[in-house]
Structure formats: structure tokens, C-alpha cells
C-alpha positions as CSV (number, residue, x, y, z in Angstrom):
1,X,-4.2,2.9,-20.6
2,X,-6.0,0.6,-23.0
3,X,-7.1,-2.9,-22.5
4,X,-4.4,-4.6,-24.6
5,X,-1.6,-2.5,-23.1
6,X,-2.9,-3.2,-19.6
7,X,-3.1,-6.9,-20.3
8,X,0.4,-7.0,-21.7
9,X,1.8,-5.1,-18.8
10,X,0.5,-7.8,-16.6
11,X,2.0,-10.4,-18.9
12,X,-1.4,-12.1,-19.3
13,X,-2.1,-14.1,-22.4
14,X,-5.4,-13.4,-24.1
15,X,-6.6,-16.9,-23.0
16,X,-5.7,-16.4,-19.4
17,X,-7.3,-12.9,-19.3
18,X,-10.5,-14.1,-21.0
19,X,-10.8,-16.8,-18.4
20,X,-10.4,-14.2,-15.6
21,X,-13.1,-11.9,-16.9
22,X,-14.9,-14.4,-18.0
23,X,-15.3,-13.7,-21.7
24,X,-14.7,-15.6,-24.9
25,X,-11.3,-15.0,-26.5
26,X,-12.9,-14.0,-29.7
27,X,-15.0,-11.3,-28.0
28,X,-12.0,-10.1,-25.9
29,X,-9.9,-9.8,-29.1
30,X,-12.7,-7.8,-30.8
31,X,-12.9,-5.4,-27.8
32,X,-9.1,-5.0,-27.7
33,X,-9.0,-4.1,-31.4
34,X,-12.0,-1.7,-31.1
35,X,-14.2,-3.8,-33.3
36,X,-16.7,-4.4,-30.6
37,X,-18.1,-1.9,-28.2
38,X,-18.3,-3.3,-24.7
39,X,-20.9,-2.4,-22.1
40,X,-20.1,-0.6,-19.0
41,X,-20.6,-3.8,-17.1
42,X,-18.0,-5.5,-19.3
43,X,-15.5,-2.6,-18.8
44,X,-16.0,-3.0,-15.0
45,X,-15.2,-6.7,-15.3
46,X,-12.2,-6.0,-17.5
47,X,-10.9,-3.3,-15.1
48,X,-11.4,-5.6,-12.1
49,X,-9.5,-8.4,-13.7
50,X,-6.6,-6.1,-14.5
51,X,-6.7,-4.2,-11.2
52,X,-7.2,-0.8,-12.8
53,X,-10.0,1.8,-12.8
54,X,-12.5,1.7,-15.6
55,X,-11.4,5.2,-16.7
56,X,-7.9,3.9,-17.4
57,X,-9.3,1.6,-20.0
58,X,-11.5,4.1,-21.8
59,X,-9.7,7.4,-21.8
60,X,-6.7,8.5,-23.8
61,X,-4.1,10.7,-22.3
62,X,-4.5,14.2,-23.8
63,X,-1.2,16.1,-24.1
64,X,-0.9,19.2,-22.0
65,X,0.0,22.3,-24.0
66,X,2.2,24.9,-22.4
């Protein structure tokens, strides 16, 4: 699960989510688009605000081959 997808699943606007983290909307948008690399501390704050594990925000699901 990525940051943007997780935020949208919770029906949070970027503004509301940025207020929860707290983080500027500009920085949050950059992190969501992958234009800014966030620190682990920031990922922890993002995950806490979304109610998910940090790993859910930074890992991609790898298809299982059979």
C-alpha cells in the first residue's frame, strides 16, 4: 500500500492528512509522488496518521510465481 492509495482509502484530503502528520501539503505531495525521499521518522508519522504499518507504505507487493 502506498501513501496516496492509503490516504484515498481513508477518504482524507491532502490538506486534512497533512494536518494530521503534521507536514506541509507541498512536502506531502512531493512524498506521495516520489519526488522527495522521506526519513524513517516521517514514514512512522505518516503510517501512524493512516493507521497502517510503515512497511505497508514502503513495500510493493511482489507477484508470487507458481
